[in-house]
PDB file of N, CA, C and O in Angstrom, chain B, residues numbered from 101:
ATOM      1  N   MET B 101       4.559 -24.818  27.572  1.00  0.00           N
ATOM      2  CA  MET B 101       4.205 -24.176  28.872  1.00  0.00           C
ATOM      3  C   MET B 101       3.767 -25.202  29.633  1.00  0.00           C
ATOM      4  O   MET B 101       3.158 -26.144  29.126  1.00  0.00           O
ATOM      5  N   THR B 102       4.011 -25.132  30.835  1.00  0.00           N
ATOM      6  CA  THR B 102       3.475 -26.190  31.684  1.00  0.00           C
ATOM      7  C   THR B 102       2.531 -25.255  33.056  1.00  0.00           C
ATOM      8  O   THR B 102       2.981 -24.270  33.641  1.00  0.00           O
ATOM      9  N   THR B 103       1.322 -25.826  33.284  1.00  0.00           N
ATOM     10  CA  THR B 103       0.410 -25.275  33.798  1.00  0.00           C
ATOM     11  C   THR B 103       0.724 -25.453  35.168  1.00  0.00           C
ATOM     12  O   THR B 103       1.665 -26.210  35.408  1.00  0.00           O
ATOM     13  N   ASP B 104       0.008 -24.798  36.330  1.00  0.00           N
ATOM     14  CA  ASP B 104      -0.055 -25.331  37.700  1.00  0.00           C
ATOM     15  C   ASP B 104      -0.942 -26.668  37.635  1.00  0.00           C
ATOM     16  O   ASP B 104      -1.915 -27.051  36.986  1.00  0.00           O
ATOM     17  N   ARG B 105       0.030 -27.267  38.805  1.00  0.00           N
ATOM     18  CA  ARG B 105      -0.846 -29.224  39.056  1.00  0.00           C
ATOM     19  C   ARG B 105      -0.600 -29.358  40.639  1.00  0.00           C
ATOM     20  O   ARG B 105       0.389 -29.067  41.311  1.00  0.00           O
ATOM     21  N   ASP B 106      -1.654 -29.818  40.944  1.00  0.00           N
ATOM     22  CA  ASP B 106      -1.221 -30.254  42.341  1.00  0.00           C
ATOM     23  C   ASP B 106      -1.798 -31.831  42.297  1.00  0.00           C
ATOM     24  O   ASP B 106      -2.888 -31.880  42.867  1.00  0.00           O
ATOM     25  N   VAL B 107      -1.447 -32.887  41.873  1.00  0.00           N
ATOM     26  CA  VAL B 107      -1.858 -34.191  41.767  1.00  0.00           C
ATOM     27  C   VAL B 107      -1.335 -35.223  43.094  1.00  0.00           C
ATOM     28  O   VAL B 107      -0.135 -35.297  43.360  1.00  0.00           O
ATOM     29  N   THR B 108      -2.077 -35.778  43.657  1.00  0.00           N
ATOM     30  CA  THR B 108      -1.527 -37.015  44.627  1.00  0.00           C
ATOM     31  C   THR B 108      -1.891 -38.420  43.961  1.00  0.00           C
ATOM     32  O   THR B 108      -3.085 -38.620  43.740  1.00  0.00           O
ATOM     33  N   LYS B 109      -1.396 -38.951  43.779  1.00  0.00           N
ATOM     34  CA  LYS B 109      -1.736 -40.694  43.147  1.00  0.00           C
ATOM     35  C   LYS B 109      -1.271 -41.616  44.266  1.00  0.00           C
ATOM     36  O   LYS B 109      -0.073 -41.635  44.548  1.00  0.00           O
ATOM     37  N   THR B 110      -2.102 -42.348  44.892  1.00  0.00           N
ATOM     38  CA  THR B 110      -2.434 -43.272  45.463  1.00  0.00           C
ATOM     39  C   THR B 110      -1.647 -45.213  44.851  1.00  0.00           C
ATOM     40  O   THR B 110      -2.311 -46.011  44.190  1.00  0.00           O
ATOM     41  N   TYR B 111      -0.764 -45.368  45.141  1.00  0.00           N
ATOM     42  CA  TYR B 111       0.033 -46.890  44.713  1.00  0.00           C
ATOM     43  C   TYR B 111      -0.333 -47.778  46.019  1.00  0.00           C
ATOM     44  O   TYR B 111      -0.537 -47.435  47.183  1.00  0.00           O
ATOM     45  N   SER B 112      -0.338 -48.931  45.447  1.00  0.00           N
ATOM     46  CA  SER B 112      -0.240 -50.240  46.341  1.00  0.00           C
ATOM     47  C   SER B 112       1.045 -50.490  46.832  1.00  0.00           C
ATOM     48  O   SER B 112       2.091 -50.282  46.218  1.00  0.00           O
ATOM     49  N   ARG B 113       0.936 -50.922  47.910  1.00  0.00           N
ATOM     50  CA  ARG B 113       2.211 -51.421  48.533  1.00  0.00           C
ATOM     51  C   ARG B 113       3.220 -52.168  47.261  1.00  0.00           C
ATOM     52  O   ARG B 113       4.339 -51.657  47.294  1.00  0.00           O
ATOM     53  N   LYS B 114       3.118 -53.031  46.379  1.00  0.00           N
ATOM     54  CA  LYS B 114       3.883 -53.737  45.660  1.00  0.00           C
ATOM     55  C   LYS B 114       4.365 -52.861  44.550  1.00  0.00           C
ATOM     56  O   LYS B 114       5.437 -53.049  43.974  1.00  0.00           O
ATOM     57  N   HIS B 115       3.131 -51.436  44.141  1.00  0.00           N
ATOM     58  CA  HIS B 115       3.782 -50.436  43.431  1.00  0.00           C
ATOM     59  C   HIS B 115       4.953 -49.654  43.826  1.00  0.00           C
ATOM     60  O   HIS B 115       6.056 -49.499  43.302  1.00  0.00           O
ATOM     61  N   THR B 116       4.347 -49.150  45.020  1.00  0.00           N
ATOM     62  CA  THR B 116       5.369 -47.882  45.788  1.00  0.00           C
ATOM     63  C   THR B 116       6.678 -48.511  45.882  1.00  0.00           C
ATOM     64  O   THR B 116       7.587 -47.708  45.674  1.00  0.00           O
ATOM     65  N   ILE B 117       7.068 -49.742  46.141  1.00  0.00           N
ATOM     66  CA  ILE B 117       8.057 -50.755  46.577  1.00  0.00           C
ATOM     67  C   ILE B 117       8.978 -50.787  45.350  1.00  0.00           C
ATOM     68  O   ILE B 117      10.201 -50.715  45.470  1.00  0.00           O
ATOM     69  N   GLN B 118       8.251 -50.915  43.964  1.00  0.00           N
ATOM     70  CA  GLN B 118       8.981 -50.869  42.725  1.00  0.00           C
ATOM     71  C   GLN B 118       9.268 -49.438  42.315  1.00  0.00           C
ATOM     72  O   GLN B 118      10.227 -49.093  41.626  1.00  0.00           O
ATOM     73  N   LYS B 119       8.480 -48.768  42.735  1.00  0.00           N
ATOM     74  CA  LYS B 119       9.069 -47.363  42.147  1.00  0.00           C
ATOM     75  C   LYS B 119      10.141 -46.625  43.108  1.00  0.00           C
ATOM     76  O   LYS B 119      10.884 -45.820  42.547  1.00  0.00           O
ATOM     77  N   LEU B 120      10.270 -46.787  44.279  1.00  0.00           N
ATOM     78  CA  LEU B 120      10.922 -46.515  45.108  1.00  0.00           C
ATOM     79  C   LEU B 120      12.196 -47.242  44.820  1.00  0.00           C
ATOM     80  O   LEU B 120      13.082 -46.388  44.788  1.00  0.00           O
ATOM     81  N   GLU B 121      12.684 -48.412  44.599  1.00  0.00           N
ATOM     82  CA  GLU B 121      13.374 -49.266  44.042  1.00  0.00           C
ATOM     83  C   GLU B 121      14.221 -48.717  42.796  1.00  0.00           C
ATOM     84  O   GLU B 121      15.450 -48.654  42.745  1.00  0.00           O
ATOM     85  N   ARG B 122      13.258 -48.310  41.745  1.00  0.00           N
ATOM     86  CA  ARG B 122      14.048 -47.598  40.775  1.00  0.00           C
ATOM     87  C   ARG B 122      14.662 -46.093  41.094  1.00  0.00           C
ATOM     88  O   ARG B 122      15.701 -45.675  40.582  1.00  0.00           O
ATOM     89  N   LEU B 123      13.980 -45.475  41.872  1.00  0.00           N
ATOM     90  CA  LEU B 123      14.274 -44.193  42.205  1.00  0.00           C
ATOM     91  C   LEU B 123      15.651 -44.295  43.007  1.00  0.00           C
ATOM     92  O   LEU B 123      16.567 -43.498  42.803  1.00  0.00           O
ATOM     93  N   VAL B 124      15.734 -45.412  44.000  1.00  0.00           N
ATOM     94  CA  VAL B 124      16.995 -45.317  44.773  1.00  0.00           C
ATOM     95  C   VAL B 124      18.217 -45.914  43.625  1.00  0.00           C
ATOM     96  O   VAL B 124      19.269 -45.276  43.658  1.00  0.00           O
ATOM     97  N   GLU B 125      18.165 -46.902  42.777  1.00  0.00           N
ATOM     98  CA  GLU B 125      18.916 -47.205  41.680  1.00  0.00           C
ATOM     99  C   GLU B 125      19.288 -45.779  40.942  1.00  0.00           C
ATOM    100  O   GLU B 125      20.503 -45.661  40.787  1.00  0.00           O
ATOM    101  N   SER B 126      18.755 -45.020  40.607  1.00  0.00           N
ATOM    102  CA  SER B 126      18.617 -43.934  39.886  1.00  0.00           C
ATOM    103  C   SER B 126      19.614 -42.977  40.725  1.00  0.00           C
ATOM    104  O   SER B 126      20.641 -42.523  40.221  1.00  0.00           O
ATOM    105  N   LEU B 127      19.224 -42.723  42.022  1.00  0.00           N
ATOM    106  CA  LEU B 127      19.981 -42.176  42.830  1.00  0.00           C
ATOM    107  C   LEU B 127      21.600 -42.423  43.364  1.00  0.00           C
ATOM    108  O   LEU B 127      22.405 -41.612  43.821  1.00  0.00           O
ATOM    109  N   LYS B 128      21.727 -43.941  43.097  1.00  0.00           N
ATOM    110  CA  LYS B 128      22.867 -44.244  43.476  1.00  0.00           C
ATOM    111  C   LYS B 128      23.909 -43.951  42.071  1.00  0.00           C
ATOM    112  O   LYS B 128      25.113 -43.722  41.956  1.00  0.00           O
ATOM    113  N   GLU B 129      22.914 -44.073  41.223  1.00  0.00           N
ATOM    114  CA  GLU B 129      23.911 -44.408  39.652  1.00  0.00           C
ATOM    115  C   GLU B 129      24.245 -42.648  39.200  1.00  0.00           C
ATOM    116  O   GLU B 129      24.851 -42.220  38.218  1.00  0.00           O
ATOM    117  N   GLY B 130      23.773 -42.106  40.020  1.00  0.00           N
ATOM    118  CA  GLY B 130      23.645 -40.447  39.655  1.00  0.00           C
ATOM    119  C   GLY B 130      23.112 -39.902  38.565  1.00  0.00           C
ATOM    120  O   GLY B 130      23.609 -38.922  38.010  1.00  0.00           O
ATOM    121  N   LYS B 131      21.555 -40.778  37.983  1.00  0.00           N
ATOM    122  CA  LYS B 131      20.821 -40.954  36.779  1.00  0.00           C
ATOM    123  C   LYS B 131      19.735 -40.166  36.907  1.00  0.00           C
ATOM    124  O   LYS B 131      19.127 -40.214  37.976  1.00  0.00           O
ATOM    125  N   ALA B 132      19.364 -39.463  36.062  1.00  0.00           N
ATOM    126  CA  ALA B 132      17.329 -39.008  36.183  1.00  0.00           C
ATOM    127  C   ALA B 132      16.746 -39.880  36.535  1.00  0.00           C
ATOM    128  O   ALA B 132      17.275 -40.967  36.303  1.00  0.00           O
ATOM    129  N   PHE B 133      15.458 -39.899  37.224  1.00  0.00           N
ATOM    130  CA  PHE B 133      14.438 -40.669  37.536  1.00  0.00           C
ATOM    131  C   PHE B 133      13.227 -40.070  36.356  1.00  0.00           C
ATOM    132  O   PHE B 133      13.079 -38.973  35.817  1.00  0.00           O
ATOM    133  N   THR B 134      12.554 -41.245  36.279  1.00  0.00           N
ATOM    134  CA  THR B 134      11.210 -40.985  35.051  1.00  0.00           C
ATOM    135  C   THR B 134      10.291 -41.853  35.817  1.00  0.00           C
ATOM    136  O   THR B 134      10.380 -43.036  36.143  1.00  0.00           O
ATOM    137  N   ILE B 135       9.329 -40.903  36.031  1.00  0.00           N
ATOM    138  CA  ILE B 135       7.885 -41.334  36.824  1.00  0.00           C
ATOM    139  C   ILE B 135       6.584 -40.844  35.870  1.00  0.00           C
ATOM    140  O   ILE B 135       6.500 -39.679  35.482  1.00  0.00           O
ATOM    141  N   GLN B 136       5.773 -41.674  35.601  1.00  0.00           N
ATOM    142  CA  GLN B 136       4.511 -41.335  34.960  1.00  0.00           C
ATOM    143  C   GLN B 136       3.251 -41.225  36.133  1.00  0.00           C
ATOM    144  O   GLN B 136       2.701 -42.212  36.622  1.00  0.00           O
ATOM    145  N   ILE B 137       2.977 -40.027  36.414  1.00  0.00           N
ATOM    146  CA  ILE B 137       1.887 -39.429  37.477  1.00  0.00           C
ATOM    147  C   ILE B 137       0.814 -38.945  36.905  1.00  0.00           C
ATOM    148  O   ILE B 137       0.889 -37.842  36.362  1.00  0.00           O
ATOM    149  N   ALA B 138      -0.237 -39.571  36.910  1.00  0.00           N
ATOM    150  CA  ALA B 138      -1.616 -39.214  36.552  1.00  0.00           C
ATOM    151  C   ALA B 138      -1.492 -39.007  35.177  1.00  0.00           C
ATOM    152  O   ALA B 138      -1.723 -37.801  35.083  1.00  0.00           O
ATOM    153  N   GLY B 139      -1.247 -39.470  33.924  1.00  0.00           N
ATOM    154  CA  GLY B 139      -1.006 -39.386  32.602  1.00  0.00           C
ATOM    155  C   GLY B 139       0.445 -38.419  32.122  1.00  0.00           C
ATOM    156  O   GLY B 139       0.894 -38.425  30.976  1.00  0.00           O
ATOM    157  N   GLU B 140       0.880 -37.824  32.980  1.00  0.00           N
ATOM    158  CA  GLU B 140       2.081 -36.883  32.801  1.00  0.00           C
ATOM    159  C   GLU B 140       3.251 -37.666  33.385  1.00  0.00           C
ATOM    160  O   GLU B 140       3.556 -38.109  34.492  1.00  0.00           O
ATOM    161  N   ARG B 141       3.913 -37.639  31.833  1.00  0.00           N
ATOM    162  CA  ARG B 141       5.501 -38.173  32.226  1.00  0.00           C
ATOM    163  C   ARG B 141       6.394 -37.499  32.730  1.00  0.00           C
ATOM    164  O   ARG B 141       6.668 -36.490  32.080  1.00  0.00           O
ATOM    165  N   LEU B 142       7.238 -37.734  34.079  1.00  0.00           N
ATOM    166  CA  LEU B 142       8.370 -36.482  34.590  1.00  0.00           C
ATOM    167  C   LEU B 142       9.609 -36.903  34.734  1.00  0.00           C
ATOM    168  O   LEU B 142       9.747 -37.852  35.506  1.00  0.00           O
ATOM    169  N   ARG B 143      10.674 -36.429  34.158  1.00  0.00           N
ATOM    170  CA  ARG B 143      11.742 -36.648  34.477  1.00  0.00           C
ATOM    171  C   ARG B 143      12.728 -35.638  35.279  1.00  0.00           C
ATOM    172  O   ARG B 143      13.239 -34.569  34.945  1.00  0.00           O
ATOM    173  N   ILE B 144      12.786 -36.350  36.384  1.00  0.00           N
ATOM    174  CA  ILE B 144      13.430 -35.603  37.849  1.00  0.00           C
ATOM    175  C   ILE B 144      15.096 -35.847  37.320  1.00  0.00           C
ATOM    176  O   ILE B 144      15.490 -36.991  37.092  1.00  0.00           O
ATOM    177  N   PRO B 145      16.101 -34.524  37.142  1.00  0.00           N
ATOM    178  CA  PRO B 145      17.240 -34.371  36.952  1.00  0.00           C
ATOM    179  C   PRO B 145      17.672 -35.398  38.055  1.00  0.00           C
ATOM    180  O   PRO B 145      16.936 -35.902  38.903  1.00  0.00           O
ATOM    181  N   ALA B 146      19.285 -35.650  37.835  1.00  0.00           N
ATOM    182  CA  ALA B 146      19.691 -36.569  38.752  1.00  0.00           C
ATOM    183  C   ALA B 146      20.578 -35.364  39.537  1.00  0.00           C
ATOM    184  O   ALA B 146      21.486 -35.693  40.300  1.00  0.00           O
ATOM    185  N   THR B 147      20.226 -33.836  39.277  1.00  0.00           N
ATOM    186  CA  THR B 147      21.056 -33.286  40.194  1.00  0.00           C
ATOM    187  C   THR B 147      19.669 -32.296  41.149  1.00  0.00           C
ATOM    188  O   THR B 147      19.826 -31.265  41.802  1.00  0.00           O
ATOM    189  N   THR B 148      18.884 -32.771  41.001  1.00  0.00           N
ATOM    190  CA  THR B 148      17.881 -32.048  41.443  1.00  0.00           C
ATOM    191  C   THR B 148      17.784 -31.893  43.353  1.00  0.00           C
ATOM    192  O   THR B 148      18.314 -32.809  43.982  1.00  0.00           O
ATOM    193  N   GLY B 149      17.313 -31.084  43.918  1.00  0.00           N
ATOM    194  CA  GLY B 149      17.146 -31.007  45.088  1.00  0.00           C
ATOM    195  C   GLY B 149      16.285 -31.827  45.729  1.00  0.00           C
ATOM    196  O   GLY B 149      15.213 -32.113  45.195  1.00  0.00           O
ATOM    197  N   PHE B 150      16.688 -32.396  47.158  1.00  0.00           N
ATOM    198  CA  PHE B 150      15.574 -33.225  47.550  1.00  0.00           C
ATOM    199  C   PHE B 150      15.325 -32.730  49.251  1.00  0.00           C
ATOM    200  O   PHE B 150      16.201 -32.087  49.829  1.00  0.00           O
ATOM    201  N   SER B 151      14.023 -33.120  49.943  1.00  0.00           N
ATOM    202  CA  SER B 151      13.623 -32.755  51.179  1.00  0.00           C
ATOM    203  C   SER B 151      12.682 -33.714  51.524  1.00  0.00           C
ATOM    204  O   SER B 151      11.961 -34.376  50.778  1.00  0.00           O
ATOM    205  N   ILE B 152      12.767 -33.720  52.771  1.00  0.00           N
ATOM    206  CA  ILE B 152      11.847 -34.648  53.530  1.00  0.00           C
ATOM    207  C   ILE B 152      10.732 -33.509  54.579  1.00  0.00           C
ATOM    208  O   ILE B 152      11.184 -32.620  55.301  1.00  0.00           O
ATOM    209  N   GLU B 153       9.787 -33.712  54.474  1.00  0.00           N
ATOM    210  CA  GLU B 153       8.910 -32.781  55.531  1.00  0.00           C
ATOM    211  C   GLU B 153       7.865 -33.210  55.811  1.00  0.00           C
ATOM    212  O   GLU B 153       7.088 -33.589  54.935  1.00  0.00           O
ATOM    213  N   HIS B 154       7.527 -33.272  57.317  1.00  0.00           N
ATOM    214  CA  HIS B 154       6.609 -33.575  58.135  1.00  0.00           C
ATOM    215  C   HIS B 154       5.682 -32.799  58.886  1.00  0.00           C
ATOM    216  O   HIS B 154       6.049 -31.765  59.444  1.00  0.00           O
ATOM    217  N   ASP B 155       4.306 -33.285  58.955  1.00  0.00           N
ATOM    218  CA  ASP B 155       3.065 -32.526  58.937  1.00  0.00           C
ATOM    219  C   ASP B 155       2.080 -33.138  60.082  1.00  0.00           C
ATOM    220  O   ASP B 155       1.363 -34.123  59.908  1.00  0.00           O
ATOM    221  N   VAL B 156       2.152 -32.549  61.016  1.00  0.00           N
ATOM    222  CA  VAL B 156       1.245 -32.797  61.950  1.00  0.00           C
ATOM    223  C   VAL B 156      -0.120 -32.035  62.287  1.00  0.00           C
ATOM    224  O   VAL B 156      -0.097 -30.939  62.847  1.00  0.00           O
ATOM    225  N   ALA B 157      -1.264 -32.642  61.933  1.00  0.00           N
ATOM    226  CA  ALA B 157      -2.474 -31.779  62.301  1.00  0.00           C
ATOM    227  C   ALA B 157      -3.407 -32.593  62.923  1.00  0.00           C
ATOM    228  O   ALA B 157      -3.679 -33.665  62.383  1.00  0.00           O
ATOM    229  N   ASP B 158      -3.969 -32.265  64.008  1.00  0.00           N
ATOM    230  CA  ASP B 158      -5.093 -33.070  64.703  1.00  0.00           C
ATOM    231  C   ASP B 158      -4.922 -33.974  64.752  1.00  0.00           C
ATOM    232  O   ASP B 158      -5.848 -34.672  64.339  1.00  0.00           O
ATOM    233  N   GLY B 159      -3.430 -34.861  65.365  1.00  0.00           N
ATOM    234  CA  GLY B 159      -3.235 -35.898  65.418  1.00  0.00           C
ATOM    235  C   GLY B 159      -2.503 -36.677  64.207  1.00  0.00           C
ATOM    236  O   GLY B 159      -1.564 -37.462  64.343  1.00  0.00           O
ATOM    237  N   GLU B 160      -3.038 -36.353  63.163  1.00  0.00           N
ATOM    238  CA  GLU B 160      -2.592 -37.159  61.921  1.00  0.00           C
ATOM    239  C   GLU B 160      -1.318 -36.557  61.264  1.00  0.00           C
ATOM    240  O   GLU B 160      -1.111 -35.344  61.239  1.00  0.00           O
ATOM    241  N   HIS B 161      -0.501 -37.459  60.747  1.00  0.00           N
ATOM    242  CA  HIS B 161       1.072 -37.393  60.356  1.00  0.00           C
ATOM    243  C   HIS B 161       0.921 -37.340  58.768  1.00  0.00           C
ATOM    244  O   HIS B 161       0.006 -37.945  58.209  1.00  0.00           O
ATOM    245  N   GLU B 162       1.787 -36.648  58.126  1.00  0.00           N
ATOM    246  CA  GLU B 162       2.090 -36.305  56.782  1.00  0.00           C
ATOM    247  C   GLU B 162       3.227 -36.367  56.702  1.00  0.00           C
ATOM    248  O   GLU B 162       3.784 -35.461  57.322  1.00  0.00           O
ATOM    249  N   LEU B 163       4.390 -37.582  55.807  1.00  0.00           N
ATOM    250  CA  LEU B 163       5.787 -37.690  55.557  1.00  0.00           C
ATOM    251  C   LEU B 163       5.412 -37.493  53.813  1.00  0.00           C
ATOM    252  O   LEU B 163       4.505 -38.020  53.169  1.00  0.00           O
ATOM    253  N   GLU B 164       6.456 -36.555  53.375  1.00  0.00           N
ATOM    254  CA  GLU B 164       6.494 -36.245  52.372  1.00  0.00           C
ATOM    255  C   GLU B 164       8.334 -36.203  51.873  1.00  0.00           C
ATOM    256  O   GLU B 164       9.320 -35.655  52.366  1.00  0.00           O
ATOM    257  N   PHE B 165       8.113 -37.075  50.674  1.00  0.00           N
ATOM    258  CA  PHE B 165       9.497 -36.983  50.148  1.00  0.00           C
ATOM    259  C   PHE B 165       9.413 -35.792  48.994  1.00  0.00           C
ATOM    260  O   PHE B 165       8.500 -35.782  48.168  1.00  0.00           O
ATOM    261  N   GLN B 166      10.442 -34.807  49.024  1.00  0.00           N
ATOM    262  CA  GLN B 166       9.951 -33.967  47.831  1.00  0.00           C
ATOM    263  C   GLN B 166      11.296 -33.825  47.244  1.00  0.00           C
ATOM    264  O   GLN B 166      12.302 -33.676  47.939  1.00  0.00           O
ATOM    265  N   PHE B 167      11.305 -33.879  45.786  1.00  0.00           N
ATOM    266  CA  PHE B 167      12.161 -33.093  44.795  1.00  0.00           C
ATOM    267  C   PHE B 167      11.534 -32.010  44.221  1.00  0.00           C
ATOM    268  O   PHE B 167      10.334 -31.879  43.979  1.00  0.00           O
ATOM    269  N   ARG B 168      12.577 -31.132  43.992  1.00  0.00           N
ATOM    270  CA  ARG B 168      12.459 -29.630  43.530  1.00  0.00           C
ATOM    271  C   ARG B 168      13.736 -29.586  42.398  1.00  0.00           C
ATOM    272  O   ARG B 168      14.955 -29.715  42.518  1.00  0.00           O
ATOM    273  N   TRP B 169      12.860 -29.346  41.272  1.00  0.00           N
ATOM    274  CA  TRP B 169      13.581 -28.659  40.214  1.00  0.00           C
ATOM    275  C   TRP B 169      12.871 -27.763  39.192  1.00  0.00           C
ATOM    276  O   TRP B 169      11.642 -27.709  39.151  1.00  0.00           O
ATOM    277  N   ARG B 170      13.527 -27.177  38.504  1.00  0.00           N
ATOM    278  CA  ARG B 170      13.028 -26.289  37.698  1.00  0.00           C
ATOM    279  C   ARG B 170      12.748 -26.815  36.045  1.00  0.00           C
ATOM    280  O   ARG B 170      13.503 -27.707  35.658  1.00  0.00           O
ATOM    281  N   ASP B 171      11.854 -26.380  35.207  1.00  0.00           N
ATOM    282  CA  ASP B 171      11.970 -26.436  33.868  1.00  0.00           C
ATOM    283  C   ASP B 171      13.063 -25.482  33.409  1.00  0.00           C
ATOM    284  O   ASP B 171      13.383 -24.416  33.933  1.00  0.00           O
ATOM    285  N   LYS B 172      13.766 -26.288  31.922  1.00  0.00           N
ATOM    286  CA  LYS B 172      14.213 -25.678  31.000  1.00  0.00           C
ATOM    287  C   LYS B 172      13.854 -24.542  30.506  1.00  0.00           C
ATOM    288  O   LYS B 172      12.732 -24.605  30.005  1.00  0.00           O
ATOM    289  N   ASP B 173      14.483 -23.239  30.422  1.00  0.00           N
ATOM    290  CA  ASP B 173      13.667 -22.178  29.535  1.00  0.00           C
ATOM    291  C   ASP B 173      14.244 -22.808  28.296  1.00  0.00           C
ATOM    292  O   ASP B 173      13.946 -22.370  27.185  1.00  0.00           O
TER     293      ASP B 173
END
């Protein structure tokens, strides 16, 4: 059973590039992507939904790349 969770992890530029390159390769190959964030290993299915969100508040911009999927029952 998974509990609610909202975690933000900040990476160095080098590590961000490495993670994005792995993600791109997974997308190109139509394979699932696995990443560990704050001690939890996540497997993002190849068929997951993808969106980009842009928020602006008080002159500060936020851009989020989001993947959404459901746990298997």
